[in-house]
N, C-alpha and C positions, 0 to 999 in steps of 0.2 A: 488432699483432696481424699484420697483412698479410705484412712481411716474415717472418715466422715460417710463414704459411701456404705461402707459394712455396718455402720448405726444403724442407717435407715433400714438396711435387711436382716440382719441378726441384732434385735433390742435384747438389754441385758434381763434377766430374769429376778422380778423380787421375791425374796425369800424370808423377808421382815418387814414388820410396818407394827411403831410403838409412838407413843405419845406422851409428852408430858409438858408439864409445866413449869419453869421454873422460879424458885422460890424469891428471890428477888425483884423478877419481872410478871408478875400475872397478868400482864395485857397481850403477852405474846405464848403459842403452843409449841413448841418441838416435835419436829414431825422426824423419825431415823425411819432410813430406806435402806436397807441390806442387801447388795447386788454383787453379782461375781467380783467387781473391783473393787468390795468395801462396803464401810458404811458413808449415808451422807444424811447431812442434818440438818434440815431446813427449819427456819424461825418465820411462823405466819402470823398475821395480824386475825382480829374474830372476823372478818369478812372474806379473808383470805382460807381462814379454815374451813367457815362455811358453804362456802362455791366447793371447796374443792368434797365433801363429804354430801352437797347434791350430787356432781360428777360421777360420784364414786356410785351412790343410789341409783341415778339413772341406767348409769352401766350397768350396773348388778342388774335389775330389772330387763335390760335388753340381753340378758345372754341366753343362749341357748340351754339346752339340756344336754347335760356331760354326753359324753363319747363311752362305748361299752368299747370292752377288746372282743 
């Protein structure tokens, strides 16, 4: 339970994001994300990939201006 609580208040930082299509499976896209705990690979279909892209786009549009030090 303690680990779950800690994760909710201390999310991992995403430091890398890459996509690719396996040669033998053009019907899926592989998304690789690098965090403090290592690389996590996810296989998604077209609908899932489009949903991820829309969500990222909407979130980016709502971001505030960068803070200056």
